[in-house]
C-alpha positions as CSV (number, residue, x, y, z in Angstrom):
1,X,12.2,-22.9,5.6
2,X,12.0,-19.6,7.6
3,X,9.5,-20.3,10.2
4,X,8.4,-16.7,10.2
5,X,7.2,-17.2,6.8
6,X,4.4,-19.9,8.2
7,X,1.6,-17.3,8.3
8,X,2.2,-16.4,4.7
9,X,2.4,-19.8,3.5
10,X,-0.5,-21.4,5.7
11,X,-3.1,-18.6,4.9
12,X,-3.7,-19.8,1.4
13,X,-4.1,-23.2,2.4
14,X,-7.2,-22.7,4.2
15,X,-8.6,-21.2,1.0
16,X,-7.4,-24.1,-1.0
17,X,-9.1,-26.7,1.7
18,X,-12.5,-24.9,1.6
19,X,-12.3,-25.2,-2.5
20,X,-11.8,-28.9,-2.3
21,X,-15.0,-29.5,-0.6
22,X,-16.8,-27.6,-3.5
23,X,-15.0,-29.4,-6.2
24,X,-15.9,-32.9,-4.7
25,X,-19.4,-31.7,-4.6
26,X,-19.8,-30.9,-8.2
27,X,-17.8,-33.9,-9.5
28,X,-20.9,-36.1,-10.2
29,X,-22.6,-33.3,-12.0
30,X,-19.4,-32.5,-14.4
31,X,-18.0,-35.5,-16.4
32,X,-15.2,-33.1,-17.6
33,X,-13.7,-32.7,-14.2
34,X,-10.6,-34.8,-14.8
35,X,-9.5,-33.1,-18.0
36,X,-8.3,-29.8,-19.7
37,X,-11.2,-28.4,-21.5
38,X,-10.2,-26.6,-24.9
39,X,-12.4,-23.4,-24.6
40,X,-10.6,-20.8,-26.8
41,X,-14.1,-19.3,-27.6
42,X,-14.7,-18.6,-24.1
43,X,-12.0,-15.8,-24.2
44,X,-12.2,-13.0,-26.0
45,X,-9.1,-11.7,-27.6
46,X,-8.0,-8.3,-26.4
47,X,-7.3,-5.2,-28.1
48,X,-3.6,-5.4,-26.9
49,X,-2.5,-8.7,-27.4
50,X,-5.3,-10.1,-29.9
51,X,-4.7,-13.4,-28.2
52,X,-7.2,-15.8,-26.9
53,X,-6.5,-18.1,-23.9
54,X,-5.8,-21.4,-25.3
55,X,-7.2,-23.7,-22.6
56,X,-8.8,-23.5,-19.3
57,X,-7.6,-25.8,-16.4
58,X,-11.0,-27.1,-15.2
59,X,-11.7,-28.2,-11.7
60,X,-10.6,-32.0,-11.6
61,X,-9.5,-34.5,-9.1
62,X,-8.4,-38.1,-8.7
63,X,-7.5,-40.4,-6.2
64,X,-4.3,-38.5,-5.3
65,X,-6.1,-35.1,-4.9
66,X,-7.0,-32.1,-6.7
67,X,-4.7,-30.0,-8.8
68,X,-6.5,-26.9,-7.7
69,X,-3.5,-24.8,-6.9
70,X,-1.1,-25.1,-9.7
71,X,2.4,-23.8,-9.2
72,X,5.4,-24.8,-11.3
73,X,5.2,-25.9,-15.0
74,X,7.5,-28.1,-17.0
75,X,7.0,-30.0,-20.4
76,X,8.9,-32.1,-22.8
77,X,6.7,-30.4,-25.7
78,X,4.1,-33.3,-25.4
79,X,3.4,-33.8,-21.6
80,X,2.8,-31.0,-19.3
81,X,3.9,-31.6,-15.5
82,X,2.3,-29.5,-12.9
83,X,2.9,-29.2,-9.1
84,X,0.3,-28.1,-6.7
85,X,0.3,-26.1,-3.7
86,X,-1.3,-28.6,-1.6
87,X,-0.6,-32.0,-3.1
88,X,2.5,-34.1,-3.1
89,X,2.8,-35.3,-6.7
90,X,3.3,-34.2,-10.2
91,X,0.0,-33.9,-12.3
92,X,0.6,-34.8,-15.9
93,X,-1.4,-33.5,-18.9
94,X,-1.3,-34.0,-22.8
95,X,-0.8,-30.5,-24.2
96,X,-3.8,-31.2,-26.3
97,X,-5.7,-31.1,-23.3
98,X,-6.9,-34.4,-21.5
99,X,-5.2,-35.7,-17.9
100,X,-2.5,-38.1,-18.8
101,X,-2.9,-40.2,-15.5
102,X,0.0,-42.7,-16.7
103,X,2.3,-40.3,-16.5
104,X,1.8,-38.7,-13.0
105,X,4.8,-39.0,-10.8
106,X,3.5,-40.1,-7.3
107,X,6.8,-40.7,-5.5
108,X,7.2,-37.1,-4.1
109,X,5.4,-37.9,-0.8
110,X,7.3,-41.0,0.2
111,X,10.4,-39.0,-0.5
112,X,9.4,-36.1,2.0
113,X,8.7,-33.8,-0.8
114,X,5.3,-32.6,0.4
115,X,5.2,-29.0,-0.5
116,X,6.1,-28.7,-4.0
117,X,6.9,-25.6,-5.9
118,X,8.9,-25.2,-8.9
119,X,9.8,-28.0,-11.3
120,X,12.6,-28.3,-14.3
121,X,14.1,-31.2,-16.0
122,X,16.9,-32.1,-18.4
123,X,14.7,-34.9,-20.3
124,X,16.3,-37.5,-17.7
125,X,16.0,-36.0,-14.3
126,X,13.1,-33.9,-12.8
127,X,13.9,-31.6,-10.0
128,X,11.1,-30.3,-7.8
129,X,11.8,-27.8,-5.1
130,X,10.2,-27.7,-1.5
131,X,9.8,-24.5,0.2
132,X,9.4,-26.3,3.7
133,X,12.3,-28.7,3.4
134,X,14.5,-26.1,1.8
135,X,15.6,-28.6,-0.6
136,X,15.3,-29.4,-4.5
137,X,14.3,-33.1,-4.7
138,X,15.3,-35.1,-7.9
139,X,13.6,-38.1,-9.6
140,X,14.0,-40.0,-12.7
141,X,11.6,-38.6,-15.2
142,X,10.5,-41.9,-16.9
143,X,10.2,-44.1,-13.6
144,X,9.7,-41.7,-10.9
145,X,12.3,-43.1,-8.8
146,X,14.0,-40.8,-6.5
147,X,17.7,-39.8,-7.4
148,X,19.2,-38.4,-4.2
149,X,22.8,-37.9,-5.4
150,X,21.4,-35.3,-7.8
151,X,19.4,-33.3,-5.1
152,X,20.2,-29.7,-3.9
153,X,20.6,-29.6,0.1
154,X,22.5,-26.5,0.0
155,X,19.6,-23.9,-0.2
156,X,19.3,-23.4,3.7
157,X,22.8,-22.8,4.0
158,X,22.4,-20.2,1.3
159,X,19.6,-18.3,2.8
160,X,17.4,-19.8,0.0
161,X,14.8,-21.0,2.4
162,X,11.5,-20.2,0.4
163,X,12.3,-21.7,-3.0
164,X,9.4,-21.3,-5.4
165,X,10.5,-21.6,-8.9
166,X,13.4,-23.5,-10.9
167,X,14.8,-23.0,-14.4
168,X,18.3,-24.1,-15.6
169,X,20.2,-23.6,-18.9
170,X,21.9,-27.0,-18.5
171,X,24.9,-25.6,-16.5
172,X,23.4,-23.2,-13.7
173,X,20.2,-23.8,-11.7
174,X,18.2,-20.6,-10.9
175,X,15.7,-20.7,-7.9
176,X,13.4,-18.1,-6.8
177,X,13.1,-17.1,-3.4
178,X,9.8,-15.7,-2.3
179,X,11.0,-14.2,1.2
180,X,14.0,-12.7,-0.1
181,X,12.8,-11.5,-3.6
182,X,15.8,-12.6,-5.5
183,X,16.9,-15.4,-7.7
184,X,19.8,-17.7,-6.2
185,X,22.2,-19.4,-8.7
186,X,23.6,-22.9,-8.4
187,X,25.9,-25.0,-10.4
188,X,23.7,-27.9,-11.7
189,X,26.1,-30.6,-11.5
190,X,27.9,-29.8,-8.1
191,X,24.9,-27.8,-6.6
192,X,27.2,-25.4,-5.3
193,X,26.4,-21.6,-5.1
194,X,27.2,-19.3,-8.0
195,X,26.4,-16.0,-6.4
196,X,27.8,-13.9,-9.4
197,X,24.9,-15.2,-11.4
198,X,22.3,-14.0,-8.8
199,X,19.3,-11.7,-9.9
200,X,19.1,-9.4,-7.1
201,X,17.0,-6.5,-8.4
202,X,13.5,-8.1,-8.2
203,X,12.5,-6.2,-5.3
204,X,13.4,-2.8,-7.0
205,X,11.4,-3.8,-9.9
206,X,8.3,-4.5,-7.8
207,X,8.6,-8.3,-8.2
208,X,7.6,-8.9,-4.8
209,X,6.1,-12.4,-5.1
210,X,8.3,-14.4,-7.3
211,X,7.1,-17.9,-8.1
212,X,8.3,-19.9,-11.5
213,X,10.5,-18.7,-14.1
214,X,11.6,-19.6,-17.7
215,X,14.2,-18.4,-20.1
216,X,14.8,-18.4,-23.8
217,X,18.4,-17.8,-23.0
218,X,18.3,-14.2,-23.6
219,X,15.3,-13.0,-21.5
220,X,14.5,-14.7,-18.1
221,X,10.6,-14.2,-17.3
222,X,9.5,-14.5,-13.6
223,X,6.0,-14.9,-12.4
224,X,4.5,-13.1,-9.6
225,X,1.4,-14.2,-8.2
226,X,0.5,-10.8,-6.7
227,X,-0.7,-10.9,-3.0
228,X,-3.6,-10.5,-0.6
229,X,-4.6,-6.8,0.1
230,X,-5.2,-5.7,3.8
231,X,-9.1,-5.5,3.0
232,X,-8.9,-9.1,1.9
233,X,-9.1,-8.7,-1.9
234,X,-6.4,-10.0,-4.2
235,X,-3.6,-7.5,-5.9
236,X,-3.1,-8.8,-9.5
237,X,0.2,-10.4,-10.3
238,X,2.1,-10.1,-13.7
239,X,5.3,-11.6,-15.3
240,X,8.4,-9.6,-15.1
241,X,11.3,-10.0,-17.7
242,X,15.0,-9.7,-17.2
243,X,18.0,-9.7,-19.3
244,X,20.0,-12.5,-18.7
245,X,23.4,-11.2,-19.4
246,X,22.9,-8.0,-17.3
247,X,20.5,-9.6,-14.8
248,X,18.7,-6.2,-14.8
249,X,15.0,-5.6,-15.7
250,X,13.8,-5.8,-19.3
251,X,10.6,-4.1,-18.7
252,X,9.6,-3.5,-22.4
253,X,9.2,-7.5,-22.3
254,X,7.0,-7.8,-19.4
255,X,3.6,-9.5,-19.4
256,X,1.1,-7.7,-17.4
257,X,-2.0,-9.8,-18.8
258,X,-4.1,-6.9,-18.2
259,X,-6.0,-8.1,-21.5
260,X,-6.9,-11.4,-19.5
261,X,-7.8,-10.1,-16.0
262,X,-11.5,-9.5,-17.0
263,X,-11.6,-13.2,-17.5
264,X,-10.2,-14.0,-14.1
265,X,-6.5,-14.6,-14.8
266,X,-4.9,-12.7,-12.0
267,X,-2.2,-14.7,-10.2
268,X,0.4,-16.0,-12.6
269,X,2.3,-18.7,-10.9
270,X,4.0,-21.4,-13.2
271,X,5.8,-20.7,-16.3
272,X,6.9,-23.0,-19.3
273,X,7.3,-22.3,-22.7
274,X,8.3,-23.9,-26.2
275,X,10.0,-20.9,-27.5
276,X,7.0,-19.4,-29.2
277,X,4.2,-19.5,-26.7
278,X,4.4,-18.9,-23.0
279,X,2.4,-21.1,-21.0
280,X,1.2,-19.8,-17.5
281,X,-0.5,-21.4,-14.6
282,X,-2.9,-19.3,-12.6
283,X,-2.6,-20.1,-9.0
284,X,-5.7,-18.7,-7.7
285,X,-8.2,-19.3,-10.4
286,X,-7.1,-23.0,-11.5
287,X,-6.6,-22.3,-15.0
288,X,-3.6,-22.2,-17.5
289,X,-3.6,-19.7,-20.4
290,X,-1.0,-18.9,-23.0
291,X,0.3,-15.8,-24.8
292,X,2.9,-15.3,-27.7
293,X,6.5,-14.2,-26.8
294,X,9.4,-13.2,-29.0
295,X,7.2,-11.0,-31.1
296,X,7.4,-7.1,-31.3
297,X,5.0,-5.2,-28.7
298,X,1.4,-5.3,-29.7
299,X,1.5,-1.4,-29.4
300,X,3.3,0.5,-32.3
301,X,6.9,1.3,-31.3
302,X,7.3,4.7,-29.2
303,X,8.6,7.4,-31.2
304,X,11.8,9.1,-30.1
305,X,10.3,12.1,-28.3
306,X,12.8,12.1,-25.4
307,X,9.8,12.2,-22.9
308,X,11.2,9.9,-20.5
309,X,13.1,11.5,-17.7
310,X,14.6,8.6,-15.6
311,X,16.5,11.1,-13.3
312,X,13.2,12.2,-11.8
313,X,11.9,8.5,-11.3
314,X,11.2,7.6,-7.3
315,X,11.7,4.0,-6.7
316,X,12.0,4.0,-2.8
317,X,8.4,3.1,-2.0
318,X,8.7,-0.7,-1.6
319,X,11.1,-0.5,1.1
320,X,8.7,1.6,2.9
321,X,5.8,-0.5,2.7
322,X,4.1,1.6,-0.1
323,X,4.0,-1.6,-2.5
324,X,0.9,-0.8,-4.2
325,X,0.7,2.9,-4.9
326,X,-2.3,4.7,-6.7
327,X,-2.9,8.4,-6.4
328,X,0.0,10.7,-6.5
329,X,0.0,14.8,-5.5
330,X,2.8,17.1,-4.2
331,X,3.0,20.6,-3.0
332,X,6.4,20.9,-4.5
333,X,8.0,20.1,-1.2
334,X,6.2,17.0,0.0
335,X,4.9,14.2,-2.3
336,X,2.0,12.1,-1.1
337,X,1.1,8.7,-2.7
338,X,-1.8,6.6,-1.8
339,X,-1.6,3.0,-1.3
340,X,-4.7,1.0,-2.3
341,X,-3.6,-2.3,-0.3
342,X,-2.7,-0.4,2.8
343,X,-5.5,2.2,2.9
344,X,-3.2,4.9,3.8
345,X,-1.5,7.8,2.1
346,X,2.6,8.0,2.3
347,X,4.3,11.4,2.6
348,X,7.8,11.6,1.3
349,X,10.3,14.7,1.2
350,X,10.8,15.6,-2.5
351,X,14.6,16.9,-2.0
352,X,15.8,13.7,0.0
353,X,13.3,10.8,-1.1
354,X,13.0,10.3,2.6
355,X,9.6,9.4,4.4
356,X,8.0,12.3,6.0
357,X,5.8,10.1,8.5
358,X,4.5,13.1,10.5
359,X,2.4,14.0,7.2
360,X,1.1,10.5,6.4
361,X,-2.6,9.9,6.4
362,X,-2.4,6.7,8.1
363,X,-4.7,3.8,7.7
364,X,-6.5,4.3,11.0
365,X,-7.5,7.8,9.5
366,X,-8.7,6.5,6.3
367,X,-10.6,3.4,7.6
368,X,-11.9,5.6,10.3
369,X,-13.5,7.8,7.6
370,X,-14.8,4.9,5.7
371,X,-12.2,5.4,3.0
372,X,-11.3,1.9,2.6
373,X,-10.3,2.0,-0.9
374,X,-8.2,5.0,-1.8
375,X,-7.6,5.7,-5.6
376,X,-7.0,9.0,-6.9
377,X,-5.7,12.2,-4.8
378,X,-5.6,15.9,-5.4
379,X,-5.4,18.9,-3.4
380,X,-5.9,22.7,-3.6
381,X,-3.1,23.0,-0.7
382,X,-5.8,23.0,2.1
383,X,-7.8,20.2,1.5
384,X,-6.6,16.7,0.3
385,X,-9.4,15.1,-1.9
386,X,-9.2,11.3,-2.2
387,X,-11.5,9.1,-4.4
388,X,-12.8,5.7,-3.1
389,X,-14.2,3.4,-5.8
390,X,-16.1,1.1,-3.4
391,X,-18.0,4.1,-1.8
392,X,-18.6,6.1,-4.9
393,X,-17.6,9.3,-3.3
394,X,-14.8,11.8,-2.7
395,X,-13.4,12.1,0.9
396,X,-12.1,15.2,2.1
397,X,-9.1,15.5,4.8
398,X,-7.4,18.7,6.1
399,X,-3.9,18.6,4.5
400,X,-2.1,20.3,7.5
401,X,-3.8,18.2,10.3
402,X,-4.6,15.1,8.4
403,X,-8.1,14.8,9.8
404,X,-11.3,13.9,7.9
405,X,-13.5,16.8,7.0
406,X,-17.1,15.7,6.4
407,X,-18.3,19.0,5.1
408,X,-16.0,19.1,2.5
409,X,-16.6,15.7,0.9
410,X,-18.3,15.2,-2.5
411,X,-21.1,12.6,-2.2
412,X,-22.8,13.0,-5.4
413,X,-20.9,10.4,-7.6
414,X,-23.2,7.4,-7.4
415,X,-26.5,9.6,-8.1
416,X,-24.3,10.8,-11.3
417,X,-23.5,7.4,-12.4
418,X,-19.6,7.8,-11.5
419,X,-19.5,4.3,-9.7
420,X,-16.0,3.5,-10.5
421,X,-14.0,6.6,-9.7
422,X,-10.4,6.4,-10.2
423,X,-8.0,9.5,-10.8
424,X,-9.1,13.2,-10.3
425,X,-7.8,16.4,-10.9
426,X,-9.1,20.2,-10.3
427,X,-8.4,23.7,-11.5
428,X,-9.8,24.8,-8.3
429,X,-13.4,25.5,-9.3
430,X,-14.3,22.0,-11.2
431,X,-13.3,18.6,-10.2
432,X,-12.7,16.1,-12.8
433,X,-12.9,12.3,-11.9
434,X,-12.2,9.3,-14.2
435,X,-14.6,6.5,-14.3
436,X,-13.1,3.1,-14.8
437,X,-16.2,1.6,-16.5
438,X,-17.9,4.5,-18.1
439,X,-14.8,5.6,-19.9
440,X,-15.4,9.2,-19.3
441,X,-14.4,12.2,-17.1
442,X,-17.3,13.5,-14.9
443,X,-17.2,17.1,-13.7
444,X,-18.3,18.4,-10.4
445,X,-18.5,21.8,-8.7
446,X,-15.6,21.7,-6.2
447,X,-17.5,24.1,-3.9
448,X,-21.0,22.6,-3.9
449,X,-20.4,19.2,-4.9
450,X,-22.9,18.9,-7.5
451,X,-22.4,17.3,-10.9
452,X,-22.1,19.8,-13.7
453,X,-22.8,17.4,-16.9
454,X,-21.9,20.2,-19.2
455,X,-18.2,20.0,-18.2
456,X,-18.2,16.1,-18.3
457,X,-15.4,14.9,-21.1
458,X,-17.0,12.0,-22.9
459,X,-14.6,11.8,-25.8
460,X,-12.4,8.9,-24.2
461,X,-14.3,6.1,-25.7
462,X,-14.1,7.3,-29.4
463,X,-10.4,7.6,-28.9
464,X,-9.8,4.1,-27.5
465,X,-9.2,5.4,-23.9
466,X,-11.5,2.6,-22.6
467,X,-9.8,2.0,-19.2
468,X,-8.9,5.4,-17.6
469,X,-7.0,5.0,-14.5
470,X,-5.5,8.4,-13.6
471,X,-5.5,12.0,-14.8
472,X,-3.6,15.1,-14.5
473,X,-3.6,18.6,-16.3
474,X,-1.3,21.9,-16.9
475,X,-4.7,23.7,-17.2
476,X,-4.8,23.6,-20.9
477,X,-4.3,19.9,-21.6
478,X,-5.8,17.1,-19.6
479,X,-4.1,13.7,-19.6
480,X,-5.6,10.5,-19.1
481,X,-3.6,7.4,-18.6
482,X,-5.2,3.9,-19.9
483,X,-4.4,0.9,-17.7
484,X,-4.9,-1.5,-20.7
485,X,-3.1,0.4,-23.3
486,X,-0.3,1.4,-21.4
487,X,-0.3,5.0,-22.5
488,X,-1.4,8.5,-21.6
489,X,-4.1,10.1,-23.8
490,X,-4.3,14.0,-24.2
491,X,-7.4,16.2,-24.4
492,X,-8.1,19.9,-24.8
493,X,-9.5,20.8,-21.4
494,X,-11.9,23.3,-23.1
495,X,-13.0,21.8,-26.4
496,X,-12.7,18.1,-24.9
497,X,-11.2,17.2,-28.1
498,X,-8.0,14.9,-28.7
499,X,-4.5,16.2,-29.0
500,X,-2.7,13.4,-30.1
501,X,0.7,15.1,-30.5
502,X,0.6,15.8,-26.7
503,X,0.1,11.9,-26.0
504,X,3.0,9.8,-24.0
505,X,3.4,6.6,-25.8
506,X,6.3,5.4,-23.9
507,X,4.8,3.6,-21.0
508,X,5.1,0.1,-22.4
509,X,8.5,0.6,-23.3
510,X,9.3,1.9,-20.1
511,X,7.7,-0.8,-18.0
512,X,5.1,1.5,-16.9
513,X,2.5,-1.1,-17.3
514,X,0.1,-0.3,-14.5
515,X,-0.2,3.5,-14.5
516,X,-2.1,4.2,-11.4
517,X,-1.7,7.8,-10.5
518,X,-0.5,11.1,-12.1
519,X,0.7,14.4,-11.0
520,X,2.6,17.3,-12.9
521,X,4.6,20.4,-11.7
522,X,4.0,21.8,-15.3
523,X,7.5,20.5,-16.3
524,X,7.4,16.8,-15.7
525,X,4.4,14.3,-15.5
526,X,5.0,11.7,-12.7
527,X,2.9,8.4,-13.1
528,X,2.8,5.9,-10.4
529,X,2.9,2.2,-11.0
530,X,0.6,0.1,-8.9
531,X,2.5,-3.3,-9.9
532,X,6.3,-1.9,-9.7
533,X,5.9,0.3,-6.6
534,X,7.5,3.0,-8.7
535,X,6.9,6.6,-9.8
536,X,8.3,7.1,-13.4
537,X,9.0,10.7,-14.7
538,X,8.2,12.1,-18.2
539,X,9.1,15.4,-19.5
540,X,6.1,17.6,-20.8
541,X,8.0,19.1,-23.3
542,X,9.3,15.8,-24.9
543,X,12.6,17.4,-25.3
544,X,16.0,16.7,-23.7
545,X,17.2,19.8,-21.5
546,X,19.8,22.1,-23.3
547,X,23.4,21.3,-22.3
548,X,26.5,19.5,-23.0
549,X,25.8,15.7,-22.5
550,X,29.1,14.3,-23.2
551,X,32.9,15.1,-23.9
552,X,34.8,12.2,-25.7
553,X,37.8,11.8,-28.0
554,X,37.3,10.2,-31.5
555,X,39.7,7.6,-33.4
556,X,41.6,10.8,-34.5
557,X,42.4,11.9,-31.0
558,X,40.0,15.0,-31.5
559,X,37.8,16.1,-28.8
560,X,34.1,15.8,-29.6
561,X,31.3,17.6,-27.6
562,X,27.6,16.4,-27.9
563,X,25.3,18.9,-27.1
564,X,21.7,20.2,-27.3
565,X,20.8,24.0,-27.7
566,X,23.2,26.6,-28.6
567,X,26.9,25.9,-27.9
568,X,29.0,28.9,-26.6
569,X,32.5,29.4,-25.7
570,X,34.9,31.7,-23.8
571,X,38.8,31.9,-23.3
572,X,38.3,32.2,-19.8
573,X,36.0,30.6,-17.2
574,X,34.4,33.8,-16.0
575,X,34.2,35.6,-19.5
576,X,31.5,36.2,-21.8
577,X,30.2,33.0,-23.3
578,X,29.7,33.8,-27.2
579,X,27.8,31.4,-29.6
580,X,30.0,29.3,-31.7
581,X,29.6,29.8,-35.3
582,X,27.8,27.1,-37.2
583,X,28.3,24.6,-34.3
584,X,26.2,21.6,-34.5
585,X,26.2,18.5,-32.4
586,X,28.5,16.6,-32.4
587,X,30.9,19.4,-32.6
588,X,34.7,18.5,-33.1
589,X,37.4,21.0,-31.4
590,X,40.1,21.3,-33.9
591,X,43.8,21.0,-32.8
592,X,44.3,24.5,-33.7
593,X,41.8,25.9,-31.6
594,X,43.1,27.6,-28.4
595,X,42.1,26.3,-25.0
596,X,38.5,27.2,-24.4
597,X,35.6,26.7,-22.1
598,X,32.3,25.5,-23.5
599,X,28.6,25.7,-22.2
600,X,25.1,24.8,-24.3
601,X,22.0,26.8,-23.5
């Protein structure tokens, strides 16, 4: 194990030990402590997945300890084996619910396998990785007897010194690494490295805390537990999806479990599936839940509206430490992105994508002002306004010298009922602020800070826009991102009525599942993603720009031009380009045509 990682590993142990004491106290009062309790009615179906949590992992303990920090999962279809962050054993459960003490595997501690993480079996041997010993231990599934000749002791040499999850297709063993944010590949029989099969794109995807993994052979899912924020709260995790063939992110198949977070499912750690249902252990909340897989997205397929503009994406935040972006705003030269975990606002040069640290609003500045939970940001070019969902107020800072300006702050949110502010946008006179709980946009006079109820937009709930997280506008349409629906709703700013044809429905297919900030330059809409540490770009026009998009040869050796707009040609490069008569895409250049130059406008 990389000893520099001790702080990261040991910190949760203190919390786990504190909870053990509480669990022992309640044992005598609850006869169900030693079992899985089937409570489907306790969890309401969400409007996204329409799926109830199927069972809840209750607090329980036995002579060997308490499975309060479930990490890895594996099942033979009848018995579920669960590792624990704190205890050196495999806890066994019948998938129907009750504890199966007879199938517990208690031989891990004598083998030295004391910090258990991922688990996987071929039905005969069961492997358990250990992130302190940098080793994958092997045991006979039936007897629990250690099988040293099948163990992996090659992890440390490969740099895989914080192994967290295991999965194999029977030939290759894939091992997640928490520190390196990647998945290492090994030959299952020889334990030798197979680097050509590694997954190296986890960090770029925002998958910064990888734990267990499972695959159906086509898609690989990787649990991410989330992490502690700088103010001591938990940043929610999710399950990322990757294509097994290309080893690249397949964002449309992610599971963000937003619909379950209200029920407390915040930290997915262990994964196992029978092919139709994905079982997920929750590391922090001592629960297990499930969701169907292999089905179409719960949302309607996105129309082919060409709104996505991946060339405008910005994905360099994670490497700068800006791992949990919230609000975004730009003056066209510099782009500012708030981070709700760091309590600061990062600045970037738009042209180069490089950091502009001299324009940052650092943690000391925000925390000194009391702005410990920055969510939305907007500026008039002189003052930067920042919402704070803890203090129910809008903080103000001088954009040029990065200092707090108390006299410009808006302190009337709480008395207006706007107690969960997120995104904000202003036309220079009125400031609109989204409220996470009230499903509405509150309006304030920017100069006086007073609430102006007549300008509130209260049509969100009727539209189904019940989790507004960020807002933006071009002055005519106001767009409101919905955290749970993974889409952007459009409203007429003056009439407050819905304008559904201006919605953006492609966020889920894009992988933009945690929309947390929004900004537009009048041509593009940029939306930050809280979980992925990325800014996704969308075209407001929902149309591809005019131009020649490809030139190719067909089977007849003819030249084929794919274009959008009007195709024009000229005999010389600097000549007059005139429209090509009756040209439609794809346009075939006939062999008889003289040499020409083409453009599309």
